[in-house]
N, C-alpha and C positions, 0 to 999 in steps of 0.2 A: 419396471419399478417393482421392488419387493412388495409382496402382499402386506397390506396394513400400513405401508408408508404413504403418507399424504403429501401432496405437493403444496407447500405453504408459500405465501408471499414473502418477498425478501425482507420486508419490514418485520414480519413475524419471525423469520429465521434469525435475523441479527439481534432481535430483542432477547432471545433465549439461546444464543449460540454457545457452544462449548469451547470458548476461546482458549482456556488454559489447560484443556485436556492434553496430556502428553502424546496421545495418538493423533491429535489434530494436525493436519498438514501445515496450517499456518503457524502453529506453535513450533513444529519441527524445523521450519525454515527461517525462523526469526533471526538466528545467529548469522546465517549467510546473508540475509537481507541487510542486516545492520553492518556487516563487514563491507558490503557493497556501498551503502550510504557513506560510511566512513572513508572509503577509498575515493569516492567522488568528491567529498569535501576536501580531502588531502590534495587531490589533483587541482582543485580550484583555488584553494587558499593556503596550501602548505601543510607540512606535517604537524600533527597534534592540534589542528584547527578545530576539531570537533568539540573540544572542551570549552572553546570560546563562543559557541553558538547557542542561541535560543532558536530551537527548531520547531516549526509548525508542521504537524502531521494532519493532513486533510483526509478524513475517514479513518480515525484511529481505532474504531471498533472497541475491543476489550482491553486495549492499552499495551499489547505485546511489544510493538516497536518503540513506543515512548518509554516504556520501562527499561528496555534493553539499552537504549541510547542514554538514558539517565544514568544507568550503571557505568557507562563509559565516560561520564563527566559532563554531558550536555544538559542544558535546561530545555524542557519540552512543553509545548502546548498541543493537546490533542483535541481535535474537533470532530464531532460525529452527530448525525441526526437521530441516532437511536438512544433513547433514554435508558433502555435496558442494558445496552452495551456499555454505556458510560457508568452506570451503577457498578457493573463488574470491574471496570477499569479503576475507578476510584477506590473500591474496596481492596483490590489487589495491590495498588501502589501504596496504600496505607499499611497494609500487612508487610510489604517489603521494606518499609522505612524510607521510601523515596518521595513522599508527598511534598517535601520542600522543593523538589526539582521538577515536578510534573504538575501541570494544571489541565483539567479537562473541561470542555465547554460544548454545549449542544448547539448545533448550527448546520447549515447546508453548504456544500461545496460551491454551489452556484451563487451564493451570496455571503461571502466571508465577512464576519463582523470585526474587521481590523482595518486600520488606516493604511493608505498607500505607502509602500516602502517599509513596512514594519519588520520584515524578516530578511535575513541573508540566506536562509535555507528553508525550503518547503519540500516535504516528502509526501507522496501519495501512492501507496502500494496496494495492489489488488482492489482499486477503488474506481478508476476511470471508467471501467466497463460496467459500473453500477449507477453512475450519475444519470440524471434525467436530461441534462443539457451539457454535452461535452465541451462545446465551444465556449459557453459561458463560464464553465468551470476553469478552463485553461486561462481565459482572460482574467478571471478573478485571482488565480494564482499569480499571474504576471503582475497584476496590480499591487498585491501585497508584498511582492519581492522587491528589494532594493536593486538598483542597477548593479550588474555583476553578480547578483545572487544566483543560487543554484537550486534547480528543481530536479529532484530524483523521483523516478516513477517505475512501477512495473505494471503490466497489464497483459491481456490475452489477445492473441492474433485471431482474426476471424477466418479460420480455415476449416476444411473438412476434418483435419486431424484433431484440432482442438475440440470440435464438436464430438467427435468419436471418443476421445480420451476423457474429457471432463464431464460431458453430459450423458452420452449414451452408455458409457462404461462406468465412469466415476460416480455419477449420481444414482446409479442402479446398484452398484456392488460395493462401494467404499464409503458407506455412511459413517462408519466409526472413525474415519479419517477426516471428517468434517465436510465431505462432499455430499451434502444432503439434497434431496430433490427440490428444485426451485432455486438453488443457490446461484446458478448462472442463467443468463439470457443470451443465446447465441447472437441475436440481432444487435446486441450492444458490444460485442467483441470489436476490437479496433485494429485495423490493418496498420502496420508500421508507417506506410506512406501517408495514411490519413492523419495519424498522430503527428508525424513530422510536419506536415503542411499546417495543421492547426497550431503547433508550437511556433513555427516561423511567422505565421500571420499575427500571433500575439506578441511578437517581439523577442522571441527566444532564438538563440543559436544552439542547435542540437549538437552536443559534444559526442554522444555515443548512444547506440542502440545495439544490444546483443541478446542472444537467446538466454533463457533461464531454464536450464535443463537438468534432468536427474544426474546426480553424481554420488559416488561412494566416497565419503570423506571420513577418515579415521574410523572405518568400519560402520559408518552411520549413513544411511541413505537419505539424501536431502536434495535440494536444488541449488545450483550455483551458476554464475554468469559464464557464458561461452556457448558456442555452437549456433545452429540455425535458429531463426525466429519463427519456427513453425507452430508453436503452441504458446508458451509464455515468453515474454521478453522484458528486459530491464533497460534503463538508460538514464541519462541526465542531460539537462540543457541549462544554458547560461542566459540570464536576462540581459538583453542588450542595454 
């Protein structure tokens, strides 16, 4: 770790995280993540279905995904435990003129404050590896999804390569890209087989799991679906 860089708790990190910094990795991959979400919704419900959805994002952080989906015509509810992150999200969505399409609420993934079957789409990106109880989180997402609803996710595989790239190298050398010390906990990374089993136990049919790998798109380095599931991976599942 670089001298002078302190390892903070994840609560402290997310309360003052640089969500909208253009160098931040999460900011840089927002477009590709939302492209994937839209493609999953299209495959499940048909073309242009995104505009007809009210989407719940579990673990919305500073509002990157909610705001981008709202720009594409969806209505969004973003839930997050961090008051600091939600303050940033609300301020930015007001500044962007999208406050009428996005609502933010404080709460926990393990205890979603919504009635059963409230949503047709739930997304949770770079969140499952941070929750305190993965099984309960998946069950709560299943509960608030209507039958036939879509759950879109991405998370990190628990491999030596993910530890090397994201923690040993990333959190030591790439702080300005948002990989700050303490951001990740290797023990909470999730093997694809574990996630698949948890989803099936909760009543989901897994439609896809694919790698989320570095790509050069229009001379811009980002991440995109495809390739092996060695580090980060994305997917979607349908509520039975």
